[in-house]
C-alpha positions as a LaTeX table, in Angstrom:
\begin{tabular}{lrrr}
\hline
Residue & $x$ (\AA) & $y$ (\AA) & $z$ (\AA) \\
\hline
Met1 & 0.00 & 0.00 & 0.00 \\
Ile2 & 1.13 & 3.55 & $-0.70$ \\
Leu3 & 0.11 & 6.54 & 1.39 \\
Ile4 & 0.27 & 9.74 & $-0.63$ \\
Leu5 & 0.53 & 12.69 & 1.71 \\
Lys6 & $-0.89$ & 16.15 & 1.22 \\
Ser7 & 1.28 & 18.39 & $-0.92$ \\
Asp8 & 4.15 & 20.09 & 0.91 \\
Thr9 & 3.39 & 18.31 & 4.19 \\
Asp10 & 5.49 & 19.87 & 6.96 \\
Leu11 & 7.98 & 17.13 & 7.84 \\
Gly12 & 8.66 & 18.82 & 11.16 \\
Ser13 & 5.03 & 18.98 & 12.24 \\
Glu14 & 3.56 & 17.02 & 15.13 \\
Glu15 & 0.97 & 15.52 & 12.75 \\
Tyr16 & 3.68 & 14.04 & 10.54 \\
Arg17 & 5.62 & 12.66 & 13.54 \\
Leu18 & 2.38 & 11.17 & 14.90 \\
Leu19 & 1.73 & 9.44 & 11.58 \\
Leu20 & 5.21 & 7.88 & 11.50 \\
Arg21 & 4.95 & 6.73 & 15.13 \\
Tyr22 & 1.63 & 5.08 & 14.39 \\
Leu23 & 2.93 & 3.32 & 11.28 \\
Gly24 & 5.82 & 2.01 & 13.38 \\
Thr25 & 3.37 & 0.04 & 15.53 \\
Phe26 & 2.26 & $-2.20$ & 12.62 \\
Gly27 & 3.64 & $-5.66$ & 13.24 \\
Gly28 & 5.12 & $-7.32$ & 10.16 \\
Ile29 & 4.78 & $-4.16$ & 8.04 \\
Arg30 & 7.67 & $-1.81$ & 7.49 \\
His31 & 7.42 & 1.62 & 5.90 \\
Glu32 & 9.67 & 3.59 & 3.56 \\
Val33 & 9.33 & 7.35 & 3.08 \\
Arg34 & 10.11 & 8.84 & $-0.33$ \\
His35 & 10.15 & 12.53 & $-1.22$ \\
Ile36 & 9.65 & 13.69 & $-4.80$ \\
Gln37 & 10.63 & 17.31 & $-5.36$ \\
Gly38 & 8.91 & 18.85 & $-8.35$ \\
Ala39 & 9.19 & 22.33 & $-9.79$ \\
Gly40 & 6.37 & 23.77 & $-7.69$ \\
Gln41 & 5.84 & 21.40 & $-4.78$ \\
Arg42 & 7.17 & 18.42 & $-2.86$ \\
Leu43 & 5.27 & 15.13 & $-2.86$ \\
Thr44 & 5.81 & 12.66 & $-0.03$ \\
Glu45 & 4.85 & 9.00 & $-0.41$ \\
Ile46 & 5.03 & 6.32 & 2.29 \\
Tyr47 & 5.32 & 2.73 & 1.10 \\
Leu48 & 3.90 & 0.11 & 3.44 \\
Ile49 & 5.69 & $-3.17$ & 2.72 \\
Gly50 & 4.33 & $-6.45$ & 4.04 \\
Asp51 & 0.87 & $-7.99$ & 4.44 \\
Thr52 & $-1.31$ & $-4.87$ & 4.12 \\
Lys53 & $-4.53$ & $-6.70$ & 3.20 \\
Pro54 & $-6.09$ & $-6.20$ & 6.66 \\
Leu55 & $-5.57$ & $-2.42$ & 6.42 \\
Ser56 & $-8.64$ & $-0.47$ & 5.35 \\
Lys57 & $-8.00$ & 2.13 & 2.64 \\
Glu58 & $-10.70$ & 4.35 & 4.14 \\
Phe59 & $-9.12$ & 4.24 & 7.59 \\
Met60 & $-5.60$ & 4.82 & 6.28 \\
Arg61 & $-6.86$ & 7.81 & 4.30 \\
Ser62 & $-8.22$ & 9.31 & 7.52 \\
Leu63 & $-4.78$ & 9.38 & 9.18 \\
Pro64 & $-3.01$ & 12.74 & 9.73 \\
Cys65 & $-1.39$ & 14.26 & 6.60 \\
Val66 & $-2.70$ & 11.51 & 4.29 \\
Arg67 & $-4.40$ & 12.61 & 1.07 \\
Arg68 & $-4.83$ & 9.23 & $-0.58$ \\
Ala69 & $-4.24$ & 5.53 & 0.12 \\
Val70 & $-3.48$ & 3.28 & $-2.84$ \\
Arg71 & $-3.51$ & $-0.50$ & $-2.73$ \\
Val72 & $-0.76$ & $-1.58$ & $-5.11$ \\
Gln73 & $-1.48$ & $-4.55$ & $-7.33$ \\
Glu74 & 0.26 & $-3.56$ & $-10.57$ \\
Ala75 & 3.75 & $-4.78$ & $-11.42$ \\
Tyr76 & 5.15 & $-1.24$ & $-11.53$ \\
Arg77 & 4.96 & $-0.75$ & $-7.79$ \\
Phe78 & 7.07 & 2.38 & $-7.49$ \\
Leu79 & 6.68 & 4.03 & $-10.89$ \\
Gly80 & 3.14 & 3.04 & $-11.87$ \\
Arg81 & 0.06 & 5.24 & $-11.87$ \\
His82 & $-2.03$ & 2.82 & $-9.80$ \\
Gly83 & $-5.28$ & 3.93 & $-11.36$ \\
Asp84 & $-4.76$ & 7.65 & $-10.81$ \\
Glu85 & $-4.65$ & 9.17 & $-14.30$ \\
Ala86 & $-4.23$ & 12.67 & $-12.89$ \\
Met87 & $-1.23$ & 11.80 & $-10.73$ \\
Gln88 & 1.85 & 13.72 & $-11.82$ \\
His89 & 5.39 & 12.68 & $-11.05$ \\
Gly90 & 8.41 & 14.68 & $-11.88$ \\
Phe91 & 11.72 & 15.80 & $-10.53$ \\
Glu92 & 14.03 & 18.75 & $-10.69$ \\
Tyr93 & 17.71 & 18.25 & $-11.33$ \\
Asn94 & 20.30 & 21.02 & $-11.49$ \\
Gly95 & 17.62 & 23.59 & $-12.19$ \\
Val96 & 15.88 & 21.60 & $-14.96$ \\
Thr97 & 12.43 & 20.07 & $-14.48$ \\
Phe98 & 11.61 & 16.66 & $-15.95$ \\
Asp99 & 8.02 & 15.39 & $-15.98$ \\
Gln100 & 5.32 & 14.26 & $-18.38$ \\
Asp101 & 4.48 & 17.86 & $-19.31$ \\
Ser102 & 7.99 & 19.09 & $-20.13$ \\
Leu103 & 10.09 & 18.78 & $-23.30$ \\
His104 & 13.88 & 18.96 & $-23.54$ \\
Val105 & 16.21 & 18.30 & $-26.45$ \\
Phe106 & 19.50 & 16.53 & $-25.68$ \\
Ala107 & 21.47 & 17.15 & $-28.87$ \\
Gly108 & 25.15 & 16.28 & $-28.89$ \\
Leu109 & 27.93 & 13.86 & $-29.67$ \\
Cys110 & 27.13 & 10.17 & $-29.56$ \\
Ala111 & 30.79 & 9.71 & $-28.64$ \\
Val112 & 33.24 & 12.36 & $-27.46$ \\
Asp113 & 36.18 & 12.39 & $-29.86$ \\
Ser114 & 37.99 & 15.71 & $-29.25$ \\
Arg115 & 37.87 & 18.78 & $-27.05$ \\
Glu116 & 37.45 & 20.92 & $-30.18$ \\
His117 & 34.29 & 19.11 & $-31.27$ \\
Val118 & 32.82 & 19.19 & $-27.75$ \\
Glu119 & 33.33 & 22.94 & $-27.57$ \\
Leu120 & 31.84 & 23.55 & $-31.02$ \\
Met121 & 28.77 & 21.52 & $-30.03$ \\
Met122 & 28.25 & 23.23 & $-26.68$ \\
Arg123 & 28.72 & 26.70 & $-28.15$ \\
Ala124 & 26.08 & 25.93 & $-30.78$ \\
Leu125 & 23.70 & 24.68 & $-28.09$ \\
Arg126 & 24.15 & 27.83 & $-26.01$ \\
Asp127 & 23.66 & 30.04 & $-29.06$ \\
Asn128 & 20.37 & 28.24 & $-29.75$ \\
Gly129 & 19.07 & 28.55 & $-26.19$ \\
Gln130 & 19.64 & 24.94 & $-25.11$ \\
Gln131 & 20.78 & 23.77 & $-21.68$ \\
Cys132 & 21.00 & 20.00 & $-22.17$ \\
Thr133 & 23.22 & 17.75 & $-24.28$ \\
Arg134 & 24.37 & 14.19 & $-24.80$ \\
Met135 & 28.06 & 13.28 & $-24.59$ \\
Gly136 & 29.28 & 9.69 & $-24.77$ \\
Ala137 & 32.46 & 8.95 & $-22.80$ \\
Tyr138 & 31.88 & 5.21 & $-22.45$ \\
Lys139 & 30.66 & 3.39 & $-25.57$ \\
Pro140 & 29.63 & $-0.28$ & $-25.59$ \\
Arg141 & 30.13 & $-1.57$ & $-29.15$ \\
Thr142 & 29.11 & $-4.68$ & $-31.05$ \\
Ser143 & 32.68 & $-5.26$ & $-32.25$ \\
Pro144 & 35.56 & $-5.48$ & $-29.76$ \\
Tyr145 & 37.72 & $-3.66$ & $-32.32$ \\
Ser146 & 35.49 & $-0.57$ & $-32.53$ \\
Phe147 & 36.18 & 2.66 & $-30.62$ \\
Gln148 & 35.00 & 2.20 & $-27.02$ \\
Gly149 & 35.09 & 5.85 & $-25.96$ \\
His150 & 37.76 & 7.94 & $-24.23$ \\
Gly151 & 36.32 & 7.11 & $-20.82$ \\
Ala152 & 37.36 & 9.01 & $-17.72$ \\
Ser153 & 40.15 & 10.91 & $-19.52$ \\
Cys154 & 37.68 & 13.16 & $-21.36$ \\
Leu155 & 35.39 & 13.89 & $-18.42$ \\
Pro156 & 37.26 & 16.94 & $-17.00$ \\
Tyr157 & 37.19 & 18.94 & $-20.24$ \\
Val158 & 33.63 & 17.86 & $-21.06$ \\
Phe159 & 32.43 & 19.10 & $-17.66$ \\
Asp160 & 34.53 & 22.28 & $-17.79$ \\
Leu161 & 33.14 & 23.20 & $-21.20$ \\
Ala162 & 29.59 & 22.44 & $-20.07$ \\
Gly163 & 30.02 & 24.95 & $-17.27$ \\
Lys164 & 31.56 & 27.50 & $-19.63$ \\
Tyr165 & 28.58 & 27.36 & $-22.01$ \\
Gly166 & 25.77 & 27.00 & $-19.47$ \\
Ile167 & 24.91 & 23.35 & $-20.16$ \\
Arg168 & 23.11 & 22.12 & $-17.06$ \\
Val169 & 22.50 & 18.41 & $-17.79$ \\
Ile170 & 24.56 & 15.92 & $-19.82$ \\
Ala171 & 23.14 & 12.52 & $-20.74$ \\
Met172 & 26.10 & 10.14 & $-20.47$ \\
Glu173 & 26.00 & 6.37 & $-20.83$ \\
Val174 & 27.53 & 4.17 & $-18.15$ \\
Thr175 & 28.21 & 0.46 & $-18.57$ \\
His176 & 29.75 & $-0.35$ & $-15.20$ \\
Glu177 & 29.29 & 0.76 & $-11.60$ \\
Gly178 & 32.83 & 2.11 & $-11.65$ \\
His179 & 31.86 & 4.63 & $-14.33$ \\
Ile180 & 29.48 & 6.29 & $-11.86$ \\
Asp181 & 32.36 & 6.73 & $-9.44$ \\
Glu182 & 34.56 & 8.20 & $-12.18$ \\
Ile183 & 31.84 & 10.68 & $-13.14$ \\
Asn184 & 31.39 & 11.75 & $-9.52$ \\
Glu185 & 35.13 & 12.17 & $-9.04$ \\
Ala186 & 35.46 & 14.27 & $-12.21$ \\
Leu187 & 32.50 & 16.46 & $-11.24$ \\
Glu188 & 34.07 & 17.02 & $-7.82$ \\
Arg189 & 37.49 & 17.86 & $-9.28$ \\
Thr190 & 36.02 & 20.37 & $-11.73$ \\
Gly191 & 33.83 & 22.08 & $-9.13$ \\
Gln192 & 30.42 & 20.62 & $-10.11$ \\
Pro193 & 30.02 & 22.85 & $-13.20$ \\
Thr194 & 27.17 & 20.76 & $-14.62$ \\
Gly195 & 24.95 & 17.76 & $-13.94$ \\
Val196 & 24.93 & 14.26 & $-15.41$ \\
Met197 & 21.93 & 12.10 & $-16.27$ \\
Leu198 & 23.24 & 8.55 & $-16.20$ \\
Gln199 & 22.22 & 6.71 & $-19.34$ \\
Ile200 & 21.76 & 2.94 & $-19.35$ \\
Gly201 & 21.82 & 1.70 & $-22.91$ \\
Thr202 & 19.72 & $-0.90$ & $-24.63$ \\
Arg203 & 22.36 & $-3.62$ & $-24.22$ \\
Asn204 & 22.28 & $-3.14$ & $-20.43$ \\
Thr205 & 18.53 & $-2.88$ & $-19.90$ \\
Gln206 & 18.62 & $-6.23$ & $-18.12$ \\
Asn207 & 22.04 & $-5.85$ & $-16.52$ \\
Phe208 & 20.41 & $-6.04$ & $-13.11$ \\
Glu209 & 23.54 & $-5.37$ & $-11.06$ \\
Leu210 & 24.16 & $-2.15$ & $-13.01$ \\
Leu211 & 20.51 & $-1.19$ & $-12.54$ \\
Lys212 & 20.80 & $-1.75$ & $-8.79$ \\
Ala213 & 23.98 & 0.32 & $-8.61$ \\
Ala214 & 22.41 & 3.21 & $-10.52$ \\
Gly215 & 19.33 & 2.92 & $-8.33$ \\
Arg216 & 21.26 & 2.99 & $-5.06$ \\
Gln217 & 22.75 & 6.38 & $-5.87$ \\
Glu218 & 20.13 & 9.11 & $-5.76$ \\
Thr219 & 22.27 & 12.04 & $-6.86$ \\
His220 & 21.88 & 11.62 & $-10.62$ \\
Pro221 & 18.70 & 10.86 & $-12.57$ \\
Val222 & 18.79 & 7.86 & $-14.88$ \\
Leu223 & 17.80 & 7.64 & $-18.54$ \\
Leu224 & 16.92 & 4.00 & $-19.19$ \\
Lys225 & 16.66 & 2.84 & $-22.79$ \\
Arg226 & 14.21 & 0.14 & $-23.75$ \\
Gly227 & 15.85 & $-3.21$ & $-24.48$ \\
Phe228 & 16.14 & $-3.69$ & $-28.24$ \\
Gly229 & 14.79 & $-7.26$ & $-28.23$ \\
Ile230 & 12.50 & $-7.55$ & $-25.19$ \\
Thr231 & 8.91 & $-6.62$ & $-24.44$ \\
Leu232 & 7.81 & $-3.24$ & $-23.15$ \\
Asn233 & 6.76 & $-4.87$ & $-19.87$ \\
Glu234 & 10.24 & $-6.34$ & $-19.38$ \\
Ser235 & 11.85 & $-2.94$ & $-19.97$ \\
Leu236 & 9.44 & $-1.17$ & $-17.60$ \\
Asn237 & 10.30 & $-3.73$ & $-14.94$ \\
Ala238 & 13.95 & $-2.83$ & $-15.50$ \\
Ala239 & 12.99 & 0.74 & $-14.56$ \\
Glu240 & 11.41 & $-0.67$ & $-11.42$ \\
Tyr241 & 14.80 & $-2.11$ & $-10.46$ \\
Leu242 & 16.11 & 1.47 & $-10.34$ \\
Ala243 & 13.16 & 2.75 & $-8.35$ \\
Ser244 & 13.08 & $-0.19$ & $-5.93$ \\
Glu245 & 16.68 & 0.63 & $-4.93$ \\
Gly246 & 15.67 & 4.21 & $-4.10$ \\
Asn247 & 16.16 & 6.32 & $-7.24$ \\
Arg248 & 12.78 & 7.47 & $-8.59$ \\
Lys249 & 14.32 & 10.06 & $-10.92$ \\
Val250 & 13.95 & 7.85 & $-13.98$ \\
Val251 & 13.31 & 8.76 & $-17.62$ \\
Phe252 & 12.26 & 5.94 & $-19.96$ \\
Ala253 & 13.65 & 6.05 & $-23.50$ \\
Leu254 & 12.25 & 4.48 & $-26.67$ \\
Arg255 & 14.95 & 3.88 & $-29.30$ \\
Gly256 & 13.46 & 1.42 & $-31.78$ \\
Met257 & 13.32 & $-2.38$ & $-31.81$ \\
Lys258 & 15.89 & $-4.60$ & $-33.49$ \\
Thr259 & 14.05 & $-6.34$ & $-36.33$ \\
Asn260 & 14.28 & $-6.38$ & $-40.10$ \\
Leu261 & 10.62 & $-5.37$ & $-40.18$ \\
Gly262 & 11.90 & $-1.82$ & $-39.74$ \\
Asp263 & 14.10 & $-1.85$ & $-42.87$ \\
Pro264 & 15.47 & 0.37 & $-44.31$ \\
His265 & 15.64 & 2.10 & $-40.92$ \\
Arg266 & 18.20 & 0.79 & $-38.48$ \\
Asn267 & 15.48 & $-0.21$ & $-36.00$ \\
Phe268 & 11.71 & $-0.51$ & $-36.08$ \\
Val269 & 10.40 & 2.80 & $-34.67$ \\
Asp270 & 8.33 & 2.26 & $-31.52$ \\
Phe271 & 7.36 & 5.85 & $-30.71$ \\
Ser272 & 3.65 & 4.97 & $-30.64$ \\
His273 & 4.45 & 3.63 & $-27.16$ \\
Val274 & 5.02 & 7.16 & $-25.80$ \\
Pro275 & 1.39 & 7.53 & $-24.62$ \\
Val276 & 1.36 & 3.90 & $-23.46$ \\
Val277 & 4.28 & 4.50 & $-21.08$ \\
His278 & 2.60 & 7.73 & $-19.94$ \\
Arg279 & $-0.57$ & 5.78 & $-19.16$ \\
Leu280 & 1.15 & 2.92 & $-17.33$ \\
Thr281 & 3.73 & 4.93 & $-15.38$ \\
Arg282 & 4.59 & 8.38 & $-14.10$ \\
Met283 & 7.94 & 8.48 & $-15.89$ \\
Pro284 & 8.86 & 11.16 & $-18.44$ \\
Val285 & 9.39 & 9.53 & $-21.83$ \\
Cys286 & 12.34 & 10.09 & $-24.16$ \\
Val287 & 12.62 & 9.26 & $-27.86$ \\
Asp288 & 15.91 & 8.54 & $-29.62$ \\
Pro289 & 15.35 & 9.08 & $-33.35$ \\
Ser290 & 19.03 & 8.80 & $-34.27$ \\
His291 & 19.35 & 5.15 & $-33.26$ \\
Ala292 & 15.91 & 4.33 & $-34.59$ \\
Val293 & 16.62 & 5.64 & $-38.10$ \\
Gly294 & 20.39 & 5.30 & $-38.33$ \\
Ser295 & 20.91 & 7.39 & $-41.48$ \\
Arg296 & 20.53 & 10.83 & $-43.09$ \\
Arg297 & 18.17 & 9.71 & $-45.82$ \\
Arg298 & 15.69 & 12.32 & $-47.03$ \\
Ser299 & 12.13 & 11.92 & $-48.27$ \\
Pro300 & 10.77 & 13.64 & $-51.43$ \\
Asp301 & 9.23 & 16.41 & $-49.31$ \\
Gly302 & 12.73 & 17.55 & $-48.40$ \\
Leu303 & 12.64 & 16.41 & $-44.77$ \\
Leu304 & 15.12 & 13.94 & $-43.32$ \\
Asp305 & 13.62 & 10.63 & $-42.15$ \\
Leu306 & 15.17 & 11.43 & $-38.78$ \\
Met307 & 13.15 & 14.64 & $-38.52$ \\
His308 & 9.94 & 12.86 & $-39.52$ \\
Val309 & 10.53 & 10.24 & $-36.82$ \\
Thr310 & 11.38 & 12.88 & $-34.22$ \\
Ala311 & 8.11 & 14.65 & $-34.98$ \\
Gln312 & 6.22 & 11.37 & $-34.54$ \\
Gly313 & 7.59 & 11.06 & $-31.01$ \\
Val314 & 7.05 & 14.71 & $-30.09$ \\
Ile315 & 3.52 & 14.85 & $-31.47$ \\
Ala316 & 2.75 & 11.76 & $-29.37$ \\
Gly317 & 3.82 & 13.65 & $-26.23$ \\
Ala318 & 7.51 & 12.81 & $-25.76$ \\
Asn319 & 9.25 & 14.73 & $-22.97$ \\
Leu320 & 12.83 & 14.40 & $-24.12$ \\
Val321 & 14.58 & 13.98 & $-27.47$ \\
Leu322 & 18.02 & 12.36 & $-27.58$ \\
Val323 & 19.63 & 13.13 & $-30.94$ \\
Asp324 & 23.09 & 12.90 & $-32.52$ \\
Phe325 & 24.85 & 15.98 & $-33.88$ \\
His326 & 28.47 & 16.37 & $-34.90$ \\
Pro327 & 30.55 & 19.26 & $-36.29$ \\
Lys328 & 32.20 & 16.91 & $-38.81$ \\
Pro329 & 30.26 & 13.63 & $-39.13$ \\
Ser330 & 32.80 & 12.21 & $-41.57$ \\
Arg331 & 35.36 & 12.31 & $-38.74$ \\
Ala332 & 33.02 & 10.99 & $-36.02$ \\
Leu333 & 34.33 & 7.86 & $-34.33$ \\
Val334 & 30.82 & 6.50 & $-33.66$ \\
Asp335 & 27.61 & 6.69 & $-35.75$ \\
Gly336 & 28.76 & 9.52 & $-38.01$ \\
Pro337 & 26.38 & 8.59 & $-40.88$ \\
Gln338 & 23.32 & 9.36 & $-38.75$ \\
Ala339 & 24.57 & 12.59 & $-37.13$ \\
Leu340 & 22.96 & 15.90 & $-38.00$ \\
Leu341 & 25.11 & 18.89 & $-38.93$ \\
Met342 & 25.69 & 21.99 & $-36.82$ \\
Asp343 & 23.88 & 24.28 & $-39.28$ \\
Glu344 & 20.86 & 21.96 & $-39.07$ \\
Leu345 & 20.44 & 22.53 & $-35.33$ \\
Pro346 & 18.20 & 25.65 & $-35.61$ \\
Ile347 & 16.03 & 23.92 & $-38.22$ \\
Phe348 & 15.76 & 20.78 & $-36.09$ \\
Leu349 & 14.76 & 22.76 & $-32.99$ \\
Glu350 & 12.15 & 24.72 & $-34.92$ \\
Asp351 & 10.72 & 21.49 & $-36.35$ \\
Val352 & 10.49 & 20.10 & $-32.80$ \\
Arg353 & 8.71 & 23.30 & $-31.70$ \\
Ile354 & 6.15 & 22.92 & $-34.51$ \\
Ala355 & 5.48 & 19.28 & $-33.55$ \\
Arg356 & 5.15 & 20.22 & $-29.89$ \\
Glu357 & 2.64 & 22.93 & $-30.72$ \\
Ala358 & 0.62 & 20.40 & $-32.72$ \\
Tyr359 & 0.64 & 18.06 & $-29.71$ \\
Arg360 & $-0.63$ & 20.82 & $-27.43$ \\
Lys361 & $-3.43$ & 21.64 & $-29.87$ \\
Arg362 & $-4.44$ & 17.97 & $-29.97$ \\
Val363 & $-4.54$ & 17.83 & $-26.16$ \\
Ala364 & $-6.62$ & 21.02 & $-26.02$ \\
Leu365 & $-9.04$ & 19.56 & $-28.57$ \\
Ala366 & $-9.45$ & 16.36 & $-26.54$ \\
Arg367 & $-10.06$ & 18.34 & $-23.36$ \\
Arg368 & $-12.69$ & 20.53 & $-25.05$ \\
Lys369 & $-14.48$ & 17.41 & $-26.25$ \\
Ala370 & $-14.32$ & 15.84 & $-22.78$ \\
Gly371 & $-15.64$ & 19.06 & $-21.23$ \\
Ala372 & $-18.55$ & 19.20 & $-23.66$ \\
Ala373 & $-19.47$ & 15.61 & $-22.86$ \\
\hline
\end{tabular}
């Protein structure tokens, strides 16, 4: 059972202390308190773990500070909606808010290759009003002979340049628990000039020890990519691994499914699942068009396939777009053929804005119809 407390409950109040003392008297039932800090308010949830069947929802709802009592039956115990379609869940990290109403573009280098290219990318992002990016230091590759990333050696200049150009959040893939330690050490050495959203890639969606490690640390949010060959339910349960260890700051990413049914795209685009994940969970949803399409092919209307696919995700309500750019794609060490060019960044951002406006108009239309009914 989950007790959802009234917004901004005073944690120092006698009512709150009374509630905790009372919950401590339940034999065989332990409780965990979780605080979710959003942009405008703090939400406190208390998880009752054990045999809660004898507890009456009506009685639990009458306890001090409690707004709602939810009996959890769904698989997504920590991240699910539990029948409350209006329930919002979000978090703020380094001054940036992530929830199911926001939209952020993380454009950047799939793999860091040089300080020069990192600086060119971050300057372009600043000049176009962006505060988020993607920068790959650790790169798991299919071939053992492919470039695996510069690793910890590039972190200091990546973080320094992020601070110089006002980049507040960097999505950075980790493949081992030790990478989290290296990121923390580099952030400390450089004076915490930016923030890092730990990215767990599609190959590690079911690396349960890595999930547990990322979940145990609650400093950095986690961007979890859907597994390329498993069901949506299996991937959402991977997100639960993170949350069950304590970290509820999770963003779920759709990046296409590995199947030849998607040819000629690199992966079969699964962005129709954006509203499905919104309905099942409270997680913000990311789309990764670069790894879904995998090329710079253009349709007869003049638009790149990658931009069409991005718009599909945004118009379905995506909250984050993870997309590859590179100053010189021909010299990129990873996924150069799919990277967009620097002079395409303003066009890409404007196309995203148009798709987002279309999404908002669709939502307004649905709400007007519901109100009329």
